N, C-alpha and C positions, 0 to 999 in steps of 0.2 A: 312215952316209951321209957322203959326202965333199963338200967345199964346192961343187965343180962342179955336183953334182946339186941341192944346195939352192938355187944361185943360178938354175938353170934352172926349178925348181918356183916360185921367187919371180916370175919373169918371166911365167910362164904365168897365174898367179892375178891379177897386177896389184893396182890399187887398189880394192878392193871397195867402201869407203866412198863414194867419189866417184862409184861407178855408181849408188848408190842415188837414188830420186826425191827431189826437193826437198821434198816433204811430209814423208817420213820424216826427212830430215836437219834439217829444221825442228823436228820433234817431239823429235829428240835434243837440239838446241841449247836447247830450252826448258827443259831441266833444268840448264843453267849459266848463270852471270851473263853479262851482256852484254860484259864485258870479254873473257872467254874467247871468246864467240861472234865478236866482232870479231877476235880474234887469229887464229881459223881462216882468215881471209882470206889468210895467208901460206902455207897449206897447198898450193895449187895455183891456176892460172888458174880453174878450175871453181868454187873457194871463194871467189874474190876479192871478189865483191859479194853472196854468198849471204846474208850477215847483214843486208844492207839490206831483205830481204824477209821478215824474221821476223814471224810473226803473234803471237808471245809475247815481250815485252820484260821482261827481269828486270835491273832496276838494283839493285845492293847496294854500298852505300859501304864495306863490309868488304873489297872487292877492291881498293880504292885506299888510298894512304898518307895522304892528305889529302882533305878535302871539296872543296878547289879542283880537284884532279884528278879527282874524281868528276863535279863540276860540268861541267868541260872535256868529259869523255867523253860525259856525258848530252846536252850541247849538240850534240856531233859526231853522235851517233847519231840524235837527232831531226831534224837538219838534213839527214842524208843517208839516212834511211829513205825507202823507196818508199811515196809516199802512195797509190798505186794498190792496195796491199796492205792488206787490213783487218787491224787489229790486235785481235785477240780478247781478249787478256789483257795486263795491265801489272802488274808488282810493283816496288815501290820500299821499299827497306830502308835504314835509317841510323840513326846513334847521335849523340848529342850536339847542340850548337847548330845550327841550320841556317836559312839565309835563308828567310823566308816566300815570297819570290817564286819561289824554286827549288821549293818544294812547290807553289805554284800553277801553275807550268809544267807539271809532270806531270798535274795534275788537269785543267788546261785542255786538254792534249793528249789526255788520255783522253776527255774529254766531246766534244771536237770531232772526234774520229776513231772515235766509237761504240764505244768499248771495251766488251766485254760483261762482263769480270771485271777488277776492280781491288783489289789488295791493297797497303795501306800499313802498314809495319811499322817502329816507332821507338822508341827509347829517348831520351828528351828531359827532362832535369831542370830545365828553366827555365819551367815553365808548359806550357800546352797548345798544340797546333798547331791553327790555325784551319782549319776545312773550310766552303767556301760551301754555302749551302743548296741551290744549283742541282745539287749533286753528288748529293743525296738525291732528286731529282725528274727525274733523266735517263731518258729513254725507251729508251735502248740498254743501259745498266748493269744487268745481271742480279744480278750478285753483287758485294757490296762487303764488304771486310774491312779494319778499322781496329784494329791491335794495338799498344798502347804506352801512353805516359804520358796526360795529359790531353788531352781532346778538346773543343773548343769549335765550335760551330755558329754561322755568321755568317748573319744573317738578311737583309742587304741588300749590295748591291754596295759602297756606302760603307764598310760595316764591314769588308769585305774588302779594299778598296783602302787604307784609312786614309789618314793625311796624306801618304803617298808620292806618290799619283796625282791627289789632289784638289787 
């Protein structure tokens, strides 16, 4: 097969992935981290804003060199995500010491956007991560997975906010 024939064949087939329906592309992107999902916006104009309508958000700190970069991406994604799209699943995975306000933001986002499945995986050597009691009484949350170090449940809003907001 000469290169002329291969080039003609390539032009006939075109970009098959971009021709897939959004639901199927979203399903494929649900298996990768949010960083890679956002990077797909560079593939073509069709993919430019596709990540903003993902129904499954997968945040993994291991995709970033620092927690500061992870936090920046997290903030970027949540601020640009299409709120008209129902987020059915959210995953948060991190290691090491993390700001409790950061963890609270993903939990608050999950509850306020009626997430049905929430997974929080962490390795934290400095004590437990506090999880507010309202998380366990959510009407929309059907599946909650918490994997990692110590878990403490806070019974009141004052416990959750601590001296920072009071």
